[in-house]
N, CA, C and O atoms as a Maestro MAE file, in Angstrom:
{
 s_m_m2io_version
 :::
 2.0.0
}

f_m_ct {
 s_m_title
 :::
 protein
 m_atom[312] {
  # First column is atom index #
  i_m_mmod_type
  r_m_x_coord
  r_m_y_coord
  r_m_z_coord
  i_m_residue_number
  s_m_chain_name
  s_m_pdb_residue_name
  s_m_pdb_atom_name
  i_m_atomic_number
  :::
  1 25 168.820 107.337 125.303 1 A "UNK " " N  " 7
  2 3 169.025 107.731 123.934 1 A "UNK " " CA " 6
  3 2 168.037 108.832 123.609 1 A "UNK " " C  " 6
  4 15 166.861 108.744 123.959 1 A "UNK " " O  " 8
  5 25 168.495 109.828 122.964 2 A "UNK " " N  " 7
  6 3 167.614 110.895 122.515 2 A "UNK " " CA " 6
  7 2 167.217 110.656 121.073 2 A "UNK " " C  " 6
  8 15 168.049 110.299 120.240 2 A "UNK " " O  " 8
  9 25 165.934 110.857 120.783 3 A "UNK " " N  " 7
  10 3 165.438 110.733 119.432 3 A "UNK " " CA " 6
  11 2 164.493 111.877 119.149 3 A "UNK " " C  " 6
  12 15 163.939 112.474 120.073 3 A "UNK " " O  " 8
  13 25 164.309 112.179 117.912 4 A "UNK " " N  " 7
  14 3 163.337 113.179 117.498 4 A "UNK " " CA " 6
  15 2 162.262 112.487 116.694 4 A "UNK " " C  " 6
  16 15 162.552 111.761 115.744 4 A "UNK " " O  " 8
  17 25 161.007 112.717 117.083 5 A "UNK " " N  " 7
  18 3 159.896 112.123 116.373 5 A "UNK " " CA " 6
  19 2 158.848 113.225 116.140 5 A "UNK " " C  " 6
  20 15 158.794 114.218 116.865 5 A "UNK " " O  " 8
  21 25 158.043 113.022 115.134 6 A "UNK " " N  " 7
  22 3 156.931 113.941 114.871 6 A "UNK " " CA " 6
  23 2 155.645 113.278 115.236 6 A "UNK " " C  " 6
  24 15 155.373 112.150 114.824 6 A "UNK " " O  " 8
  25 25 154.839 113.979 116.018 7 A "UNK " " N  " 7
  26 3 153.516 113.491 116.392 7 A "UNK " " CA " 6
  27 2 152.510 114.618 116.202 7 A "UNK " " C  " 6
  28 15 152.882 115.789 116.263 7 A "UNK " " O  " 8
  29 25 151.268 114.293 115.977 8 A "UNK " " N  " 7
  30 3 150.247 115.331 115.822 8 A "UNK " " CA " 6
  31 2 150.152 116.211 117.081 8 A "UNK " " C  " 6
  32 15 150.388 115.748 118.197 8 A "UNK " " O  " 8
  33 25 149.806 117.472 116.876 9 A "UNK " " N  " 7
  34 3 149.712 118.414 117.989 9 A "UNK " " CA " 6
  35 2 148.746 117.952 119.067 9 A "UNK " " C  " 6
  36 15 149.025 118.098 120.257 9 A "UNK " " O  " 8
  37 25 147.608 117.395 118.659 10 A "UNK " " N  " 7
  38 3 146.622 116.967 119.646 10 A "UNK " " CA " 6
  39 2 147.122 115.819 120.504 10 A "UNK " " C  " 6
  40 15 146.827 115.765 121.698 10 A "UNK " " O  " 8
  41 25 147.878 114.898 119.909 11 A "UNK " " N  " 7
  42 3 148.463 113.777 120.650 11 A "UNK " " CA " 6
  43 2 149.504 114.293 121.642 11 A "UNK " " C  " 6
  44 15 149.563 113.852 122.789 11 A "UNK " " O  " 8
  45 25 150.317 115.231 121.178 12 A "UNK " " N  " 7
  46 3 151.346 115.831 122.041 12 A "UNK " " CA " 6
  47 2 150.686 116.513 123.260 12 A "UNK " " C  " 6
  48 15 151.110 116.320 124.399 12 A "UNK " " O  " 8
  49 25 149.651 117.304 122.992 13 A "UNK " " N  " 7
  50 3 148.970 118.020 124.075 13 A "UNK " " CA " 6
  51 2 148.353 117.054 125.079 13 A "UNK " " C  " 6
  52 15 148.452 117.260 126.289 13 A "UNK " " O  " 8
  53 25 147.719 116.005 124.578 14 A "UNK " " N  " 7
  54 3 147.100 115.007 125.477 14 A "UNK " " CA " 6
  55 2 148.156 114.265 126.291 14 A "UNK " " C  " 6
  56 15 147.980 114.025 127.486 14 A "UNK " " O  " 8
  57 25 149.251 113.906 125.632 15 A "UNK " " N  " 7
  58 3 150.339 113.230 126.338 15 A "UNK " " CA " 6
  59 2 150.935 114.139 127.412 15 A "UNK " " C  " 6
  60 15 151.245 113.678 128.511 15 A "UNK " " O  " 8
  61 25 151.095 115.408 127.107 16 A "UNK " " N  " 7
  62 3 151.627 116.353 128.067 16 A "UNK " " CA " 6
  63 2 150.684 116.473 129.266 16 A "UNK " " C  " 6
  64 15 151.138 116.519 130.410 16 A "UNK " " O  " 8
  65 25 149.369 116.524 129.009 17 A "UNK " " N  " 7
  66 3 148.379 116.600 130.081 17 A "UNK " " CA " 6
  67 2 148.435 115.364 130.973 17 A "UNK " " C  " 6
  68 15 148.409 115.478 132.198 17 A "UNK " " O  " 8
  69 25 148.512 114.175 130.356 18 A "UNK " " N  " 7
  70 3 148.550 112.935 131.119 18 A "UNK " " CA " 6
  71 2 149.847 112.856 131.942 18 A "UNK " " C  " 6
  72 15 149.829 112.442 133.101 18 A "UNK " " O  " 8
  73 25 150.946 113.249 131.342 19 A "UNK " " N  " 7
  74 3 152.228 113.228 132.057 19 A "UNK " " CA " 6
  75 2 152.149 114.136 133.305 19 A "UNK " " C  " 6
  76 15 152.617 113.754 134.377 19 A "UNK " " O  " 8
  77 25 151.577 115.297 133.166 20 A "UNK " " N  " 7
  78 3 151.446 116.197 134.306 20 A "UNK " " CA " 6
  79 2 150.545 115.601 135.372 20 A "UNK " " C  " 6
  80 15 150.854 115.675 136.562 20 A "UNK " " O  " 8
  81 25 149.436 115.013 134.955 21 A "UNK " " N  " 7
  82 3 148.510 114.372 135.907 21 A "UNK " " CA " 6
  83 2 149.216 113.287 136.703 21 A "UNK " " C  " 6
  84 15 148.989 113.155 137.905 21 A "UNK " " O  " 8
  85 25 150.057 112.521 136.053 22 A "UNK " " N  " 7
  86 3 150.739 111.399 136.686 22 A "UNK " " CA " 6
  87 2 152.025 111.796 137.373 22 A "UNK " " C  " 6
  88 15 152.642 110.982 138.061 22 A "UNK " " O  " 8
  89 25 152.435 113.038 137.194 23 A "UNK " " N  " 7
  90 3 153.653 113.524 137.843 23 A "UNK " " CA " 6
  91 2 154.910 112.943 137.251 23 A "UNK " " C  " 6
  92 15 155.897 112.741 137.959 23 A "UNK " " O  " 8
  93 25 154.888 112.671 135.953 24 A "UNK " " N  " 7
  94 3 156.091 112.163 135.268 24 A "UNK " " CA " 6
  95 2 156.397 113.088 134.099 24 A "UNK " " C  " 6
  96 15 155.540 113.849 133.649 24 A "UNK " " O  " 8
  97 25 157.628 113.009 133.618 25 A "UNK " " N  " 7
  98 3 157.974 113.797 132.449 25 A "UNK " " CA " 6
  99 2 157.518 113.065 131.176 25 A "UNK " " C  " 6
  100 15 157.147 111.891 131.215 25 A "UNK " " O  " 8
  101 25 157.555 113.778 130.065 26 A "UNK " " N  " 7
  102 3 157.097 113.177 128.808 26 A "UNK " " CA " 6
  103 2 157.934 111.958 128.435 26 A "UNK " " C  " 6
  104 15 157.394 110.971 127.935 26 A "UNK " " O  " 8
  105 25 159.228 112.012 128.668 27 A "UNK " " N  " 7
  106 3 160.096 110.881 128.311 27 A "UNK " " CA " 6
  107 2 159.644 109.616 129.038 27 A "UNK " " C  " 6
  108 15 159.591 108.543 128.437 27 A "UNK " " O  " 8
  109 25 159.320 109.731 130.317 28 A "UNK " " N  " 7
  110 3 158.864 108.572 131.076 28 A "UNK " " CA " 6
  111 2 157.519 108.066 130.551 28 A "UNK " " C  " 6
  112 15 157.291 106.861 130.454 28 A "UNK " " O  " 8
  113 25 156.645 108.997 130.220 29 A "UNK " " N  " 7
  114 3 155.337 108.603 129.677 29 A "UNK " " CA " 6
  115 2 155.479 107.894 128.346 29 A "UNK " " C  " 6
  116 15 154.860 106.853 128.128 29 A "UNK " " O  " 8
  117 25 156.303 108.458 127.437 30 A "UNK " " N  " 7
  118 3 156.497 107.833 126.116 30 A "UNK " " CA " 6
  119 2 157.168 106.485 126.245 30 A "UNK " " C  " 6
  120 15 156.830 105.550 125.520 30 A "UNK " " O  " 8
  121 25 158.117 106.372 127.162 31 A "UNK " " N  " 7
  122 3 158.793 105.086 127.385 31 A "UNK " " CA " 6
  123 2 157.790 104.035 127.841 31 A "UNK " " C  " 6
  124 15 157.798 102.904 127.355 31 A "UNK " " O  " 8
  125 25 156.932 104.413 128.771 32 A "UNK " " N  " 7
  126 3 155.941 103.471 129.284 32 A "UNK " " CA " 6
  127 2 154.976 103.054 128.170 32 A "UNK " " C  " 6
  128 15 154.634 101.878 128.050 32 A "UNK " " O  " 8
  129 25 154.547 104.003 127.372 33 A "UNK " " N  " 7
  130 3 153.635 103.708 126.273 33 A "UNK " " CA " 6
  131 2 154.269 102.780 125.258 33 A "UNK " " C  " 6
  132 15 153.634 101.833 124.795 33 A "UNK " " O  " 8
  133 25 155.519 103.047 124.909 34 A "UNK " " N  " 7
  134 3 156.218 102.195 123.942 34 A "UNK " " CA " 6
  135 2 156.418 100.786 124.499 34 A "UNK " " C  " 6
  136 15 156.272 99.806 123.768 34 A "UNK " " O  " 8
  137 25 156.749 100.678 125.773 35 A "UNK " " N  " 7
  138 3 156.915 99.340 126.366 35 A "UNK " " CA " 6
  139 2 155.618 98.552 126.278 35 A "UNK " " C  " 6
  140 15 155.626 97.368 125.943 35 A "UNK " " O  " 8
  141 25 154.505 99.210 126.579 36 A "UNK " " N  " 7
  142 3 153.202 98.519 126.470 36 A "UNK " " CA " 6
  143 2 152.927 98.083 125.054 36 A "UNK " " C  " 6
  144 15 152.450 96.970 124.831 36 A "UNK " " O  " 8
  145 25 153.217 98.933 124.094 37 A "UNK " " N  " 7
  146 3 153.006 98.610 122.687 37 A "UNK " " CA " 6
  147 2 153.867 97.412 122.290 37 A "UNK " " C  " 6
  148 15 153.392 96.515 121.593 37 A "UNK " " O  " 8
  149 25 155.103 97.387 122.716 38 A "UNK " " N  " 7
  150 3 156.004 96.284 122.373 38 A "UNK " " CA " 6
  151 2 155.531 94.972 122.972 38 A "UNK " " C  " 6
  152 15 155.619 93.928 122.327 38 A "UNK " " O  " 8
  153 25 155.030 95.014 124.199 39 A "UNK " " N  " 7
  154 3 154.484 93.799 124.820 39 A "UNK " " CA " 6
  155 2 153.262 93.338 124.056 39 A "UNK " " C  " 6
  156 15 153.098 92.143 123.811 39 A "UNK " " O  " 8
  157 25 152.387 94.287 123.670 40 A "UNK " " N  " 7
  158 3 151.202 93.922 122.885 40 A "UNK " " CA " 6
  159 2 151.600 93.302 121.555 40 A "UNK " " C  " 6
  160 15 151.020 92.301 121.133 40 A "UNK " " O  " 8
  161 25 152.579 93.890 120.900 41 A "UNK " " N  " 7
  162 3 153.027 93.366 119.602 41 A "UNK " " CA " 6
  163 2 153.588 91.955 119.754 41 A "UNK " " C  " 6
  164 15 153.350 91.098 118.904 41 A "UNK " " O  " 8
  165 25 154.329 91.712 120.828 42 A "UNK " " N  " 7
  166 3 154.886 90.374 121.074 42 A "UNK " " CA " 6
  167 2 153.753 89.381 121.272 42 A "UNK " " C  " 6
  168 15 153.798 88.262 120.760 42 A "UNK " " O  " 8
  169 25 152.735 89.798 122.020 43 A "UNK " " N  " 7
  170 3 151.572 88.925 122.229 43 A "UNK " " CA " 6
  171 2 150.838 88.664 120.933 43 A "UNK " " C  " 6
  172 15 150.344 87.559 120.706 43 A "UNK " " O  " 8
  173 25 150.764 89.670 120.083 44 A "UNK " " N  " 7
  174 3 150.120 89.492 118.772 44 A "UNK " " CA " 6
  175 2 150.886 88.495 117.922 44 A "UNK " " C  " 6
  176 15 150.283 87.699 117.202 44 A "UNK " " O  " 8
  177 25 152.208 88.531 118.000 45 A "UNK " " N  " 7
  178 3 153.014 87.576 117.215 45 A "UNK " " CA " 6
  179 2 152.755 86.161 117.709 45 A "UNK " " C  " 6
  180 15 152.641 85.237 116.904 45 A "UNK " " O  " 8
  181 25 152.660 85.979 119.020 46 A "UNK " " N  " 7
  182 3 152.376 84.651 119.567 46 A "UNK " " CA " 6
  183 2 150.998 84.193 119.130 46 A "UNK " " C  " 6
  184 15 150.813 83.029 118.775 46 A "UNK " " O  " 8
  185 25 150.029 85.099 119.153 47 A "UNK " " N  " 7
  186 3 148.684 84.743 118.701 47 A "UNK " " CA " 6
  187 2 148.701 84.306 117.234 47 A "UNK " " C  " 6
  188 15 148.027 83.345 116.864 47 A "UNK " " O  " 8
  189 25 149.469 85.010 116.399 48 A "UNK " " N  " 7
  190 3 149.562 84.640 114.977 48 A "UNK " " CA " 6
  191 2 150.156 83.251 114.827 48 A "UNK " " C  " 6
  192 15 149.695 82.474 113.991 48 A "UNK " " O  " 8
  193 25 151.168 82.920 115.617 49 A "UNK " " N  " 7
  194 3 151.791 81.596 115.547 49 A "UNK " " CA " 6
  195 2 150.770 80.528 115.941 49 A "UNK " " C  " 6
  196 15 150.661 79.495 115.280 49 A "UNK " " O  " 8
  197 25 150.043 80.773 116.990 50 A "UNK " " N  " 7
  198 3 149.028 79.810 117.440 50 A "UNK " " CA " 6
  199 2 147.932 79.656 116.368 50 A "UNK " " C  " 6
  200 15 147.495 78.546 116.061 50 A "UNK " " O  " 8
  201 25 147.504 80.791 115.813 51 A "UNK " " N  " 7
  202 3 146.461 80.742 114.773 51 A "UNK " " CA " 6
  203 2 146.957 79.986 113.556 51 A "UNK " " C  " 6
  204 15 146.225 79.179 112.984 51 A "UNK " " O  " 8
  205 25 148.206 80.243 113.152 52 A "UNK " " N  " 7
  206 3 148.769 79.541 111.994 52 A "UNK " " CA " 6
  207 2 148.807 78.046 112.244 52 A "UNK " " C  " 6
  208 15 148.499 77.255 111.352 52 A "UNK " " O  " 8
  209 25 149.182 77.656 113.452 53 A "UNK " " N  " 7
  210 3 149.233 76.233 113.807 53 A "UNK " " CA " 6
  211 2 147.844 75.611 113.718 53 A "UNK " " C  " 6
  212 15 147.675 74.502 113.211 53 A "UNK " " O  " 8
  213 25 146.870 76.334 114.212 54 A "UNK " " N  " 7
  214 3 145.492 75.826 114.188 54 A "UNK " " CA " 6
  215 2 144.981 75.693 112.755 54 A "UNK " " C  " 6
  216 15 144.207 74.787 112.446 54 A "UNK " " O  " 8
  217 25 145.413 76.593 111.892 55 A "UNK " " N  " 7
  218 3 144.954 76.561 110.504 55 A "UNK " " CA " 6
  219 2 145.572 75.411 109.716 55 A "UNK " " C  " 6
  220 15 145.074 75.057 108.647 55 A "UNK " " O  " 8
  221 25 146.653 74.822 110.232 56 A "UNK " " N  " 7
  222 3 147.338 73.754 109.490 56 A "UNK " " CA " 6
  223 2 146.564 72.442 109.480 56 A "UNK " " C  " 6
  224 15 146.774 71.606 108.600 56 A "UNK " " O  " 8
  225 25 145.696 72.257 110.420 57 A "UNK " " N  " 7
  226 3 144.985 70.980 110.482 57 A "UNK " " CA " 6
  227 2 143.499 71.155 110.655 57 A "UNK " " C  " 6
  228 15 142.996 72.258 110.866 57 A "UNK " " O  " 8
  229 25 142.820 70.054 110.563 58 A "UNK " " N  " 7
  230 3 141.394 70.041 110.793 58 A "UNK " " CA " 6
  231 2 141.146 70.445 112.238 58 A "UNK " " C  " 6
  232 15 141.892 70.037 113.130 58 A "UNK " " O  " 8
  233 25 140.117 71.235 112.481 59 A "UNK " " N  " 7
  234 3 139.824 71.699 113.844 59 A "UNK " " CA " 6
  235 2 139.647 70.540 114.800 59 A "UNK " " C  " 6
  236 15 139.928 70.685 115.989 59 A "UNK " " O  " 8
  237 25 139.193 69.397 114.323 60 A "UNK " " N  " 7
  238 3 138.986 68.262 115.195 60 A "UNK " " CA " 6
  239 2 140.290 67.537 115.454 60 A "UNK " " C  " 6
  240 15 140.345 66.611 116.263 60 A "UNK " " O  " 8
  241 25 141.327 67.952 114.775 61 A "UNK " " N  " 7
  242 3 142.607 67.271 114.848 61 A "UNK " " CA " 6
  243 2 143.681 68.159 115.479 61 A "UNK " " C  " 6
  244 15 144.872 67.927 115.271 61 A "UNK " " O  " 8
  245 25 143.268 69.182 116.255 62 A "UNK " " N  " 7
  246 3 144.225 70.134 116.803 62 A "UNK " " CA " 6
  247 2 145.248 69.503 117.746 62 A "UNK " " C  " 6
  248 15 146.395 69.945 117.794 62 A "UNK " " O  " 8
  249 25 144.852 68.491 118.482 63 A "UNK " " N  " 7
  250 3 145.783 67.819 119.391 63 A "UNK " " CA " 6
  251 2 146.893 67.175 118.590 63 A "UNK " " C  " 6
  252 15 148.056 67.240 118.988 63 A "UNK " " O  " 8
  253 25 146.558 66.550 117.457 64 A "UNK " " N  " 7
  254 3 147.574 65.933 116.598 64 A "UNK " " CA " 6
  255 2 148.516 66.994 116.026 64 A "UNK " " C  " 6
  256 15 149.727 66.780 115.957 64 A "UNK " " O  " 8
  257 25 147.962 68.134 115.617 65 A "UNK " " N  " 7
  258 3 148.793 69.220 115.082 65 A "UNK " " CA " 6
  259 2 149.753 69.725 116.164 65 A "UNK " " C  " 6
  260 15 150.934 69.944 115.892 65 A "UNK " " O  " 8
  261 25 149.250 69.910 117.385 66 A "UNK " " N  " 7
  262 3 150.085 70.377 118.471 66 A "UNK " " CA " 6
  263 2 151.183 69.382 118.788 66 A "UNK " " C  " 6
  264 15 152.325 69.774 119.029 66 A "UNK " " O  " 8
  265 25 150.851 68.091 118.789 67 A "UNK " " N  " 7
  266 3 151.870 67.074 119.047 67 A "UNK " " CA " 6
  267 2 152.914 67.067 117.964 67 A "UNK " " C  " 6
  268 15 154.106 66.968 118.259 67 A "UNK " " O  " 8
  269 25 152.503 67.169 116.720 68 A "UNK " " N  " 7
  270 3 153.455 67.192 115.597 68 A "UNK " " CA " 6
  271 2 154.360 68.396 115.696 68 A "UNK " " C  " 6
  272 15 155.564 68.272 115.476 68 A "UNK " " O  " 8
  273 25 153.814 69.575 116.025 69 A "UNK " " N  " 7
  274 3 154.626 70.779 116.156 69 A "UNK " " CA " 6
  275 2 155.642 70.621 117.304 69 A "UNK " " C  " 6
  276 15 156.783 71.069 117.194 69 A "UNK " " O  " 8
  277 25 155.226 69.995 118.378 70 A "UNK " " N  " 7
  278 3 156.113 69.790 119.510 70 A "UNK " " CA " 6
  279 2 157.290 68.880 119.126 70 A "UNK " " C  " 6
  280 15 158.443 69.174 119.441 70 A "UNK " " O  " 8
  281 25 156.984 67.800 118.457 71 A "UNK " " N  " 7
  282 3 158.027 66.875 118.019 71 A "UNK " " CA " 6
  283 2 158.937 67.555 117.007 71 A "UNK " " C  " 6
  284 15 160.159 67.445 117.104 71 A "UNK " " O  " 8
  285 25 158.360 68.253 116.038 72 A "UNK " " N  " 7
  286 3 159.145 68.940 114.994 72 A "UNK " " CA " 6
  287 2 160.036 70.020 115.565 72 A "UNK " " C  " 6
  288 15 161.097 70.297 115.006 72 A "UNK " " O  " 8
  289 25 159.633 70.641 116.665 73 A "UNK " " N  " 7
  290 3 160.404 71.738 117.248 73 A "UNK " " CA " 6
  291 2 161.693 71.236 117.901 73 A "UNK " " C  " 6
  292 15 162.620 72.013 118.133 73 A "UNK " " O  " 8
  293 25 161.746 69.945 118.192 74 A "UNK " " N  " 7
  294 3 162.940 69.414 118.867 74 A "UNK " " CA " 6
  295 2 162.830 69.534 120.376 74 A "UNK " " C  " 6
  296 15 163.721 69.072 121.089 74 A "UNK " " O  " 8
  297 25 161.758 70.145 120.889 75 A "UNK " " N  " 7
  298 3 161.574 70.283 122.308 75 A "UNK " " CA " 6
  299 2 161.202 68.942 122.971 75 A "UNK " " C  " 6
  300 15 161.302 68.791 124.189 75 A "UNK " " O  " 8
  301 25 160.780 67.993 122.159 76 A "UNK " " N  " 7
  302 3 160.389 66.684 122.671 76 A "UNK " " CA " 6
  303 2 161.244 65.626 122.012 76 A "UNK " " C  " 6
  304 15 161.393 65.604 120.790 76 A "UNK " " O  " 8
  305 25 161.789 64.771 122.804 77 A "UNK " " N  " 7
  306 3 162.556 63.674 122.230 77 A "UNK " " CA " 6
  307 2 161.993 62.358 122.706 77 A "UNK " " C  " 6
  308 15 161.424 62.276 123.794 77 A "UNK " " O  " 8
  309 25 162.149 61.327 121.898 78 A "UNK " " N  " 7
  310 3 161.607 60.018 122.235 78 A "UNK " " CA " 6
  311 2 162.586 59.277 123.097 78 A "UNK " " C  " 6
  312 15 162.322 58.143 123.496 78 A "UNK " " O  " 8
  :::
 }
 m_bond[311] {
  # First column is bond index #
  i_m_from
  i_m_to
  i_m_order
  :::
  1 1 2 1
  2 2 3 1
  3 3 4 2
  4 3 5 1
  5 5 6 1
  6 6 7 1
  7 7 8 2
  8 7 9 1
  9 9 10 1
  10 10 11 1
  11 11 12 2
  12 11 13 1
  13 13 14 1
  14 14 15 1
  15 15 16 2
  16 15 17 1
  17 17 18 1
  18 18 19 1
  19 19 20 2
  20 19 21 1
  21 21 22 1
  22 22 23 1
  23 23 24 2
  24 23 25 1
  25 25 26 1
  26 26 27 1
  27 27 28 2
  28 27 29 1
  29 29 30 1
  30 30 31 1
  31 31 32 2
  32 31 33 1
  33 33 34 1
  34 34 35 1
  35 35 36 2
  36 35 37 1
  37 37 38 1
  38 38 39 1
  39 39 40 2
  40 39 41 1
  41 41 42 1
  42 42 43 1
  43 43 44 2
  44 43 45 1
  45 45 46 1
  46 46 47 1
  47 47 48 2
  48 47 49 1
  49 49 50 1
  50 50 51 1
  51 51 52 2
  52 51 53 1
  53 53 54 1
  54 54 55 1
  55 55 56 2
  56 55 57 1
  57 57 58 1
  58 58 59 1
  59 59 60 2
  60 59 61 1
  61 61 62 1
  62 62 63 1
  63 63 64 2
  64 63 65 1
  65 65 66 1
  66 66 67 1
  67 67 68 2
  68 67 69 1
  69 69 70 1
  70 70 71 1
  71 71 72 2
  72 71 73 1
  73 73 74 1
  74 74 75 1
  75 75 76 2
  76 75 77 1
  77 77 78 1
  78 78 79 1
  79 79 80 2
  80 79 81 1
  81 81 82 1
  82 82 83 1
  83 83 84 2
  84 83 85 1
  85 85 86 1
  86 86 87 1
  87 87 88 2
  88 87 89 1
  89 89 90 1
  90 90 91 1
  91 91 92 2
  92 91 93 1
  93 93 94 1
  94 94 95 1
  95 95 96 2
  96 95 97 1
  97 97 98 1
  98 98 99 1
  99 99 100 2
  100 99 101 1
  101 101 102 1
  102 102 103 1
  103 103 104 2
  104 103 105 1
  105 105 106 1
  106 106 107 1
  107 107 108 2
  108 107 109 1
  109 109 110 1
  110 110 111 1
  111 111 112 2
  112 111 113 1
  113 113 114 1
  114 114 115 1
  115 115 116 2
  116 115 117 1
  117 117 118 1
  118 118 119 1
  119 119 120 2
  120 119 121 1
  121 121 122 1
  122 122 123 1
  123 123 124 2
  124 123 125 1
  125 125 126 1
  126 126 127 1
  127 127 128 2
  128 127 129 1
  129 129 130 1
  130 130 131 1
  131 131 132 2
  132 131 133 1
  133 133 134 1
  134 134 135 1
  135 135 136 2
  136 135 137 1
  137 137 138 1
  138 138 139 1
  139 139 140 2
  140 139 141 1
  141 141 142 1
  142 142 143 1
  143 143 144 2
  144 143 145 1
  145 145 146 1
  146 146 147 1
  147 147 148 2
  148 147 149 1
  149 149 150 1
  150 150 151 1
  151 151 152 2
  152 151 153 1
  153 153 154 1
  154 154 155 1
  155 155 156 2
  156 155 157 1
  157 157 158 1
  158 158 159 1
  159 159 160 2
  160 159 161 1
  161 161 162 1
  162 162 163 1
  163 163 164 2
  164 163 165 1
  165 165 166 1
  166 166 167 1
  167 167 168 2
  168 167 169 1
  169 169 170 1
  170 170 171 1
  171 171 172 2
  172 171 173 1
  173 173 174 1
  174 174 175 1
  175 175 176 2
  176 175 177 1
  177 177 178 1
  178 178 179 1
  179 179 180 2
  180 179 181 1
  181 181 182 1
  182 182 183 1
  183 183 184 2
  184 183 185 1
  185 185 186 1
  186 186 187 1
  187 187 188 2
  188 187 189 1
  189 189 190 1
  190 190 191 1
  191 191 192 2
  192 191 193 1
  193 193 194 1
  194 194 195 1
  195 195 196 2
  196 195 197 1
  197 197 198 1
  198 198 199 1
  199 199 200 2
  200 199 201 1
  201 201 202 1
  202 202 203 1
  203 203 204 2
  204 203 205 1
  205 205 206 1
  206 206 207 1
  207 207 208 2
  208 207 209 1
  209 209 210 1
  210 210 211 1
  211 211 212 2
  212 211 213 1
  213 213 214 1
  214 214 215 1
  215 215 216 2
  216 215 217 1
  217 217 218 1
  218 218 219 1
  219 219 220 2
  220 219 221 1
  221 221 222 1
  222 222 223 1
  223 223 224 2
  224 223 225 1
  225 225 226 1
  226 226 227 1
  227 227 228 2
  228 227 229 1
  229 229 230 1
  230 230 231 1
  231 231 232 2
  232 231 233 1
  233 233 234 1
  234 234 235 1
  235 235 236 2
  236 235 237 1
  237 237 238 1
  238 238 239 1
  239 239 240 2
  240 239 241 1
  241 241 242 1
  242 242 243 1
  243 243 244 2
  244 243 245 1
  245 245 246 1
  246 246 247 1
  247 247 248 2
  248 247 249 1
  249 249 250 1
  250 250 251 1
  251 251 252 2
  252 251 253 1
  253 253 254 1
  254 254 255 1
  255 255 256 2
  256 255 257 1
  257 257 258 1
  258 258 259 1
  259 259 260 2
  260 259 261 1
  261 261 262 1
  262 262 263 1
  263 263 264 2
  264 263 265 1
  265 265 266 1
  266 266 267 1
  267 267 268 2
  268 267 269 1
  269 269 270 1
  270 270 271 1
  271 271 272 2
  272 271 273 1
  273 273 274 1
  274 274 275 1
  275 275 276 2
  276 275 277 1
  277 277 278 1
  278 278 279 1
  279 279 280 2
  280 279 281 1
  281 281 282 1
  282 282 283 1
  283 283 284 2
  284 283 285 1
  285 285 286 1
  286 286 287 1
  287 287 288 2
  288 287 289 1
  289 289 290 1
  290 290 291 1
  291 291 292 2
  292 291 293 1
  293 293 294 1
  294 294 295 1
  295 295 296 2
  296 295 297 1
  297 297 298 1
  298 298 299 1
  299 299 300 2
  300 299 301 1
  301 301 302 1
  302 302 303 1
  303 303 304 2
  304 303 305 1
  305 305 306 1
  306 306 307 1
  307 307 308 2
  308 307 309 1
  309 309 310 1
  310 310 311 1
  311 311 312 2
  :::
 }
}
């Protein structure tokens, strides 16, 4: 898919330099960078979920919170 985006001149120049050093075109470099960002964002979302779960209970009661979340999720059946 072709898209048009605006980026600062200095970022463009640095990206062009890095692409040349690595022997790839800009499209390949931008694709790789976006994939890394998306993976990082997904990891951040997981971290937020874990943090939210930890905030729901007393720190000394984290095992009970985790068990309750597991049962509530339907992943565990009796």
